[in-house]
N, C-alpha and C positions, 0 to 999 in steps of 0.2 A: 508679704503675700496676703491679697486677701481672703474672704471666707470662698468666694468666689473659684480663686485662684487653687484653693485648695482644693474644691469640687471638682472642677476640670482636670486637674494632674491625677486625683485618684480616680477617676471616672476613666483616663486614660489608659493607666497605670493598669487597670482591670481589664478594659480593652486589650490591651495588649496580651495580658496573660492568657485570655480567655483563647486570642487568635493565634498563640504558639500553640496549645494542646492539638488544633488540628493539625496544624503545617510539620508539627516536628513530635507529635505522639499520638499516631493515628490508633494505637492499639488503646488508646482511652477512648475512643470513638466506638470502637470494635465493642470495646465491653460495657458500654451505656448502650448499645445497639440491641445486645442479647439480652437486654433485661426490660421490662413493657414500660416502669417508670423512666428509665435515663432513655428510650429513645425521641422525647420533646428534648431534653439536653443537649442531647449528639445532633439532632438537625439545629437547632440553633447555634450550634458552636460550630459546624459545617458553614455557615453563611456568616459570619463574624467575621474569618481574614479580610473579605469584601468591605464588610463595613467599615474595618479598620483602616483601609486603605480610603473611604472618604473621610472619614473624622479627624486622620493624624496631620494632613497639612492645612488646617482651617485650626487647629491646634495650634501649631507652630508658627501657623501667623501671629494668631494672638499672643504667643509668650513673647516672640521680636517685636512684636508692636508696644507690649508691658514695658518689657526690656529698653529699648530706644528712647520710648516717650516719657518714663519714668513716673507714669500719671499713677495715681493712689487706686483709682477708679478704674474699673474691667474696660478694656478697648474692646466694646461688641462690634464696632464698626471692624474692625479688622478681621473677626473671626468670621461675620455675615458674608463678608466681599469675598474671603478666602471659600468659603463654602459654597457660593454660589459658583465662583471660578472654577472650583472641583466639580461640582455639579454639570457644569458647562462642558467639562474636558469629557465626565465620563461618559453624555451623551455623544457629543459630535463626533468625538474618536471610533466609535463602534461604527457610527453611521456609515461616513468617510471609509471606515475599513471594508465594510460590507461592499462598497463601490466599487475598491479595487479587489477584493477578492472575485465579484463576479467578471471583473475586467481580464483577470488572471486567466479563470476559467473557459472565457470563452475566447482568450488565444491559447489555450491547451487545445481547443476542438477547429478552430479555424481552418486548419487545412485538410480535414478530415473531407473521405470523399472515394470516390471508384466504386467498383464491383466485383467480388470474387470471380474471377473466371475458370474456364474447365483446361486443364493441361493435356497438353499431346501425349500418348503415352512413350515411355523412354526417356525423359527428362531430366537431369540431373537435380536435386535438393538440397538447400542447405538452410537450417534453422538455426537462428542467432537469438540468441535466448538471454535476458537482461539477470543481473545478479541477483540473486534470494530465488531464482527460478530452476539454475542450474542443476543438475542430478550431481550427486556423490561418487558415481563411478558411470564411466563411459560403456552404454549399451543400446542395444539396437528394442526400443520399447515398442508399445501399442502401436504408434504411427508411422515409426520406421520401417516395421514389417509388414502392416498394410498397405504402405507405400512403395513397396517393394515387390510383395506376394500377388499385388493386382496389377500389377507392370506398368502403374502410374509414373512410378520415378525407377531409372535406373541405378542411381546411388542418392546416398541420404547420411548428412552429417551433421552434428550439434557443435555450435562455435558461440562465445560468449559475446553477447551483443555490443563489448566493446570494441570489437575488431571489425566492424562492420564497414570503417576505412579503409582497411588493408589486408583483403581477404585473401588476395595472393602471397601474404608474407604473416601468416598468423607469429605471434608472440610465442605460442607454445602448438606445439604438433596436435592434432584432433583425429578422430576416427572416421574412416568414410568407410560406409557403409554398405556391399553390395551381395549381390546372390553372384553363386561361381559353381564350377564343377567339384566334386568333391577329391579333393585332392589333399595337398598339405597343409594349405591356405585356411581351414576353414575354422573357424572361431564361433562355432554356435553356445559354446559358452557366453559370449557376450549376449546369447536374443533372452530378452525380458521375458517372463513365464507367464506371457498375454494370453488370455482364454478367446476362444470366439464367441461374437456377441451373441443374441437372440435373433439377430436378422439374418447372420449366417448360417447358423446351425436350429434354427428352430429353439422347442423344449426340451432339446435333448440336453441330459445333466449328468454328469456333471460333462461340462462342455470342454471339448477337445482345445490344447493348445494351436496357437496359428501355427508354430513352428512345427507342426505334424505335416502339414504341407510342403515342408521342405523334403520328408522323405519318399511324397508323392511323385514331387517333380523330378526327383535325384539329384538336386543342386543342395548347397551349404551356403552360410554365412561368410563372408569373407568382412575382413576390418583391414585398412588398408593406411597406416599413420600417415599424413598430410599436414605440410603447412600451407598448402593451398584451396583455399575454402570455397574459392569462385564455383558458382553453379549456375544452371540455366534459369532457373527461380528460386531465389530465396526469401524468408519470409523473418520476418522480426516481431521479436513479443518484448515489449518493453515495460517494467514495473519498477519505477523509480521506490522501492523499498528493499533495504536487505534484511531478509530475516534472521539469519545468521546474524547479525550486529544488533547485541541489546543495548536498551537504550539507559542510560543510569540518571539521565539529566532529573533532577527535583520538581523542577517548572518547567513548562513549555507553552511560555508567553506570546506565541506567535500570535499577530491579529489577523492572520491569513488564514483559517483552520482547512485547508486542504488536502484531501487524504491524499496517499500515493495512487499515483492514476495508473492504469493499463493500456498499454498501446501495441495493436495489433497492425501490420504493416506487410506488403505483399509487394514486391519485384521482380520484372522478367528482364533478361539480361537480352538485349537488341543492340547488334551493331559492336558489341565488346563494350558496352557500359549496360548499368543497371536503370531499367526505368519503374518508377515506382507505377503501380494500378489500382491500389487499393490502400486505403487509412482507415481504419477504426479508432477511437480512443472513448474512454469512461473513467469519467471522476468524480468521484462524491464531494461533497465540499460542506460546511455549516455557517451560520451567520452569527456573527456579536450579538449576546442580548443588550440590550439598551434598559438601562445604561450598563457600561462596563463591570463587569463582577468577578473576582476573582474567584476559583474554587480551589480550597487546599489538594496537595497530593492524599492521597486517601484510596486503600484498596481493602478489603477482604482476606483477600491472597497476601500475607506476608512476605511478599520479594521484593526487594529494589525494584524502580523503574517500572512497573506494569501500569500505576496512575499517577502519572505528573501533574503537579498543578496547573491550572489553565483556566482562562477564559470562559466566563461561562457563554454556552451556543444555544441556539435554539432554530429546530428544526432542521433534517437531515436531507440536502438536495443531492440530484444526482444528475447528472450532462451525459450526451453519447449516449452509446451502443454499449450493452454489457454482454462478452459472451458469456452468460454461466453455464448455458446448455450444450454439452458435446454429443455430437452422434459418433460412435465411434464407426462407421461406417462414412462419416464425412470427415474430411479433415476441415472442420469450421474456426474461423469464418477464411478462411485463405482461398479455397477451392471449392469447386461443383461437385467434383469427379467422385462416383461411388467407388472407393477404395476398400471395398470389402472382399476376403478372401473368401472365394469358392470353392466349391468340391470338399469340403470337410465332411467328417462325417455327420450323418443326419438321423433323426429318429425315425 
């Protein structure tokens, strides 16, 4: 080996050792970050894995060329050629990947449309909820109580979104809630402790429970187990992310960093079939940095899976319409009805 070979080998070994620290020993970075002197070193170590990816292929090409040709002098042409090719890949891959990301986002939004309408009173309502959004206990929550007590809905149920194609034969029975006479079928224990809003009772504190309206009208909550979730009005809430499934991956090297999207859809039953009337989608995504650069797995919270290694991204972008603010007396974005519970105690 020539002197140049020894220098390059030692350089690669040192770079590899430095890259392994942020990749598999994040605690070292944390210790460096908590000291003023160590912060620049920690930042440098954080960027070394990306540099390692660009240095290793040219050095490998150089070593192969030296071995294959048995030349006494360093094969600089090999290292220069490999460096140019690697840099070209690092530039063109994220550019092409970003174009494909934008295409995928557009495909998620292309069928959005329609408007929320006003429901006639007394319709049956079913809400299909995606994984990660399902409550752990079947109960009649805020929306359920307001829809029933405002007489907008005659019945209400929640079911898994995966059952959308077989609403008449669910894999597992769900509870259909409705209001009925105070008899042996009462299940007021399934009423969520929902309180009235300021729009319903003004500045009254503490605000009364919505369930107090039941006492005033002499009714109670009935809960009927059913495997038939068909309804006059069906809403579907999709979130392609399962919050209950922890990620243990050390790296997430997806070239298309599209975050889990949210989607809201509404259907009305017409002539025995569900007809779509409204769809809204909200999706956030990022673009890969150019050139492509690897960030190591790292977090100040020492828990597995909290900060997987990933490609560096720039610019958080959002597309579609996000339903961030919910009015308690409006079932947004599904309908325009006023579902306020009137007649509760006021100041």
